[in-house]
C-alpha positions in Angstrom: -3.8 1.7 -6.6 -3.0 5.3 -5.8 -2.3 6.4 -2.2 -1.2 9.7 -0.7 0.6 10.0 2.6 1.4 13.2 4.6 4.9 12.1 5.7 7.8 13.8 4.0 10.1 11.7 1.7 13.0 12.1 4.2 14.9 9.2 5.7 12.3 6.7 4.5 9.4 8.3 6.4 7.1 8.3 3.4 8.0 4.7 2.5 7.2 3.7 6.1 3.9 5.6 6.0 2.9 3.7 2.8 3.8 0.4 4.4 1.7 1.2 7.5 -1.2 2.4 5.4 -1.2 -0.8 3.2 -0.7 -3.0 6.3 -3.7 -1.5 7.9 -5.9 -1.5 4.8 -5.1 -5.1 3.9 -4.8 -6.3 7.6 -1.4 -7.8 7.1 1.9 -7.5 9.0 4.2 -4.7 7.9 6.9 -7.4 7.3 4.5 -8.8 4.7 5.0 -5.7 2.5 8.1 -5.1 0.4 9.0 -2.2 -1.8 10.2 -3.8 -5.0 11.0 -0.5 -6.8 10.6 3.2 -6.2 12.1 3.6 -2.8 13.2 7.1 -3.8 10.3 7.9 -6.1 6.7 8.9 -5.6 5.8 5.9 -7.8 6.4 2.6 -6.1 5.9 -1.1 -6.8 5.0 -3.2 -3.8 4.8 -6.9 -3.1 2.1 -7.8 -0.6 2.1 -11.1 1.2 -1.6 -11.7 0.8 -3.9 -14.2 -0.9 -5.1 -13.0 -4.3 -8.7 -13.7 -3.3 -8.4 -11.4 -0.3 -6.6 -8.7 -2.3 -9.2 -8.8 -5.0 -12.1 -8.6 -2.5 -10.6 -5.5 -0.8 -10.1 -3.8 -4.1 -13.6 -4.6 -5.4 -15.1 -3.1 -2.2 -13.1 0.1 -2.8 -14.2 0.3 -6.4 -17.8 -0.4 -5.4 -17.8 2.4 -2.8 -16.0 4.9 -5.0 -19.2 6.0 -6.7 -17.6 6.1 -10.1 
């Protein structure tokens, strides 16, 4: 998944913005999201505390509405 945030990559602001965005999108607590790699990179690997079925459902809706 590719996301873009407007916060600068200073003092973890961009990382926090990504966590807030993902938390809101997947309707999970911020504490349920961990950055596994890429804290200082624009490419990040995240771990989400979410059931696979719920995750897949959200992603499928995004793809369906993307008009590809």
